[in-house]
C-alpha positions, 0 to 999 in steps of 0.5 A: 494533534493525535496523542499516541500514548492514548491511542496505544491503549487500544492496541493489545500487542503494543501493550503486552510486548516491550516492543518499538514497532517500526514496520508499519509499511509492511503491516500495521497493528490492530486495535481492539475495535477491529478485533472485536468487530470481527469476533462479533461477526463470527460469534453473532452473524456468521453466514454466507451473503447475497444468496440467502433469503433467511434473516441471518444471511440477510443480516450478514449481507447488510453488514458486508455492504455497509462496509463497502459504504464506509470504504466509499465515503473514506476514499470519497468515491461517487458510487457504491459500485466503484468499490470492489473487495479483494484479498489485497492490493496485489490481487487488485493490481493483477485484476486491473492488469488482466482487465486492461490487457485486451485493450492493448495492441502491438505498438502501444506502451505502458508507463511505470516508475522505477520506484514501484513495489513489485506488485505494481511492476510485475503484472505490467511486465507480464502483460507487456510480454503477453500483448507485445507492448513496450514497458517504459520506466520513469526514473527519479530526479534529484532528491528522490522524487519522480522525474516529471519532465521525463514522465511527460516525455515518455507518455504519448498517444500510444500510452494506454496505461500509466501505473504509479505509486502514490507513495513509495514504500522505500523512499516515502516519496509522495507523487503528485497524482493530480499532475499525473492524472492531467497527463493521462487525460491529455493522452487518453491513458488509463491511470492506475494508482497504488495507494497501499502506502498513501490511503492508510496515512493521508487523506485520499479522494479519488474524485480530487485525484481523478484516477481510474483505478486505486488499490490498497490493503486493509492490513496496512491501515489497522485492518485484518490481513486478506482484505483489500480494495479496488476502486474502479471509476464507474464511467469506465466499468462498461468497457471492462470484463471480469478476468476471473469468474465463478459463483456470485458473479452472474445474474443468469447462466442458461443452456440454449441450443447446446451453448451456455450463455452467461449474463454477468452482474454489474460491478463490483459484484461481478469481480467478487467471485466466490465467498468473499472475506466477509469478516475482513471487510467488516474489520476493514470498515471498523479500522476506517472508522477508527482512522476517521475518528483520529483524522487523516490530516492528523495522521499525516502531520504526526508521521511527518513530524516523526520523520522530521525528528528522525532526519534531524537527530541523525544529521545533528549527531556527529557519529551518525551523520558520518556513517548513516545514509538516509534515502528519500526526499529532504523536502518533507512536503513530498515525504511521508512517514518512511525512513530507509537507511544504511549504516556504513557498508553493513548488510541491512539484515545485520543492522536489523538484527542488531536493532532487534536486540534493542526491541526495535522492529525494523524491516530490512532487504529490498522491500519488494522494490529491487529495481529501485534499490539497484537504481539508488545504489543500495544493492544489498537493500536498506533498513526501513523504519516506517511510522504510524499513529501509535509511534512516538519521538521517544521511541525514535530516540531509543532507535537512535541510541541503538544506531549509535551503539551499532556504529561504535561497534560496527567493525566488531560486528562485521568481523563476527559476521564474516567469521574473522573472529570467534 
């Protein structure tokens, strides 16, 4: 098992600030190893890549492609060409949507779930309107898990795309992607998986899951912002064309008889138009090395233990169990390190502000999943505590203490917020 007290020493911000950081689903903190790797690039090998034949450019190119190799091994991709660097999961999903759009015709349908992050919902809303296809939404069954029976009913031979999160950024629900993949294969559908909350927190093998596309962001897994990954199974790459073009994506551009003819590079390079985030890719690879050293099995076990401790502390407290409502599966086998909750009928932003006074950083609002919040009856949003490798049970106990004070003073706080008293 990992030791958070030892790992915390690698994170400058956590060592410098008196802060309990429970907003890891939004972004994680960065270890010194990642910071130093990026600094080393800018100080010692900064150059543009791929097109330079001088030694500095070639060294930078090797570092960038080495980072791709690290990502490939981490998600157990089969080929280096299956790993595309992007700005993040959001851009990755939009790229997939616009690559698959030409494959859609009126009468086809796309299937998503109600618990999708807006980044894995809005692109499909737009594409469905552009192409005149139906967008079907799978709801939840009891205990906040995907309704697999309804999913089976909604997916048919006209389903061209199934787009689904591996793990909910609100409920912590872990989806059985292998079961969804089986359904996709039976109906010859493309399977697009949002791994933004799963890849940073558990072992993920694209080969074992048998997905066509997988996306995730570096900043949620100890890496820098502005870097993400799009995995595309090699077997389907020949049927896809890049939706965006530019420098670095072509092998040959010629003018013949007044017509420009373009020959694109093969993937992933045809999808990495312009100068990429070279330092970001290097920083992400260093973050992956860090997580690999910790062990992804250890990461998910640690976070499940923190989640179990949170649920137990709330349910065993006479006051909190009465006024704190927690959303998400009670079965920890299908739940990751995310706990979304509300306190009585208080506005989530007021709760988060109160927690901040106790140096507890939690997220509040819709978490880019407004349809899900309306579906579960949390119309003002939720408060979300999300855990990572440097968080401890002791920190959770302090959050619980703050929640207890909040519940005791909820009427005064609500009255103050409503300007009933001055």
